[in-house]
N, C-alpha and C positions, 0 to 999 in steps of 0.2 A: 443841560445837556441837549444836543440837537439828536435827532433820529438817526442820521447817519453816523455821528461820532458814536452813539449808545451802540448801535449795531456792530460797529467796529471793535469797541472794547469788548463787548460781549464775544465775538468770534476770538479775540485776544485770549480773553480769560479762558475758554473752552480749551483752547491749544496749550494754553502755558499751566492750567490748573494752579492758581495762585493759592497762597495759605490763607488770606484774608480778604474777603470782597466787600465787607460791610462799610457803607460811607459814612457810618454815625462814628466809627473810630477814627480818631486825628490822624489827616494825613500821613505825618512823619511815621506814626507807629504802623499804618497800613505797608507803608513803602518798606521797611524795616522786615516786618514779618513776611511781607512777599518777596522781598530779594533773597531773604534766608532759605526759602523753600525754593524759588528758581535757581538760586547757585545750588542748593543739593542736588537737584534733579539735573540739570544741564551743565553745571559747572560755572566757575565765575567768567571765564573768557567765553563761554557759551551763551551769555546772555547779555544783552546790552540795556543800556539806560531808558532807552524807548518802551522797550518790551516791559521793563520792570513798571514804569510808570502808568502805562496802559493797565497792566494786570493789577494794579494798586488803586485803580479808578481816581487816577490825578495824571498830571501832566509833566513833561521834563523840567519846566521852569520852576514848578513846585518841588520837584525832587532835587534840583541844584538850590534851592533856596535853602533846603534843609541839610543838604550834604553838599559840599563844594566841589567834589568830584565823586567819580563811581569807586576810587580806591577809599575815600571817605565811608561810602557806603558799606564796603567790603568790610573795613575794620570794625565798623558798629556792628555788623551782624555777628561778628566773631566774638566782640565782647560780651554780646548778649548771651550767645552760647557759653563762654566763659562763666559768666553768671549763672547759668543754669546749673552747671557743673559745681559751682560752690554750694548749692542748696543740698547736696549730696552729703557734705560734712556737717552741715547743720541738722541734718535728719538723723544721722549717725549718732550725733550728741545727745538728741531729744530722745532717740529710742533707746539709747544704751548710756546713760549718764553715768558718769565716773566708772566706766568700764570699758576701757581701752581695750582689752581681748574681745569683748562683745563686739565693739565698733570694727574692729578688725575683721571679724568673721562676717559682719553685716555689710562690709564694704566689698567683699568678695561676692555676697548675694547680690547686691545692688548693682555692681559691675556685670555679673552674670545676665541679670534682667535686661539691664542697658544693650548689653551686647546682643542678646537676642533680638532686640528691638531695632536695632542699628540696621535696617536694611540699605542703606546708603553709606554706612560708616559714620566715622566721628568727622562733623564739619571741620574742625580745626586741623585735624590731620589731613583731610583731603585737599584743604586749602595750602597746606604748608607744601603737599607733593606737586599742586598744580602751579603754584607760584615761585618754585624753588628757582634760585639763581637768577630772580627779576628784580632783587632788591626792593621788593614791594613793601610798603609801609605794614602791611598786616602781620608780616613776619615778627614783628616785634609783640605784637598782640598774641601771637600763637605760641612764640617761646618764654613769655612771661607767664602765660597759662600753663604750658606742659610743666616748668620748672616750678610754679607754686604747686601744683599738683602731686610731683613728684616729692617736694619737700615735707608738704601735708602728710603724705603716706609715710614718709621717713619718721618725723615726728610720732605717729600713731603707731609704727612699728616699735619706736624705742619705749613710748609709754606701755605698749603691750608687754614690755619685758624680752623682746626677740633680742638673740645674738646677732650681733654685725646689723642693726637696722637699715644702715644704708644701704649694705648689698640685697637684704631682704626688699625693702622699697625698690631698688633696681629690677630685681628678679620680677616682681609682680608689675611692675609698669611695663617691662617687655613682654611678660605675657599677654598682658591686656593689648598693648598695641599689635602683638603679633596675632592675637586672636582676630583682631579687626581687619586685618590685612587678608588672613586665611579666609574668613568669611565673605569678605569681597572678591576674593580672587577664584574661590571654590564654591561659594553658594553653598557650603556646609555647615547645618545648623548643629550638628553634633560637637562642633568646637565649642560650643558654650558650654556645654556639660564637661568636656575635657579641661576648659579653661577653668572651670570650678575647682575641679579635683587636682590640677595642677598647682592652683593657688593655695589650696589647703593642706596639700602635699609640701609645698615649700614653706610656710608657716609653722606646720610641725617640724619641719628639719630643723629651724633656725631658733625653736622655743627654747 
């Protein structure tokens, strides 16, 4: 890498604060992790492929070799976010094997902790709002993820013996999405505690 190019990339990295600048990591992984953080920080439409490539310590040709378009890269970052969310369910089952009521309570605790740590909100929800009405292929990724999460929650409510498990699942989902928007719009950390209390009250009401 030339000194001029190196300096240029260093300047870009300083401005964009990418997620991963370790050149030992394969380019594809650097591109995905860097793009995810830049989309999170600047919005999907607010960052271009040149800036992503620079911040990931690579170039646009390499980016397009791994992803045929920026839209494909957006879809991949959202698939990765969806996969991370799936880990929550595995953790619940591991921590509370054969105990759906314990898993449901732990779901509330896990979602509360996640909510408190989501300073820029949910990647998939943010993308849905930003790309609304554009016919973007990422919409399919988002819809599948949200539907699967809601269905997993309904199955857990049913296993926990809740009355009207479908309504309880919808209630908990609405509380979560509403708390995310409230925290972003108002910057109010108290909504995390209120979210937990509201969820537990709903679970008790449907017991």
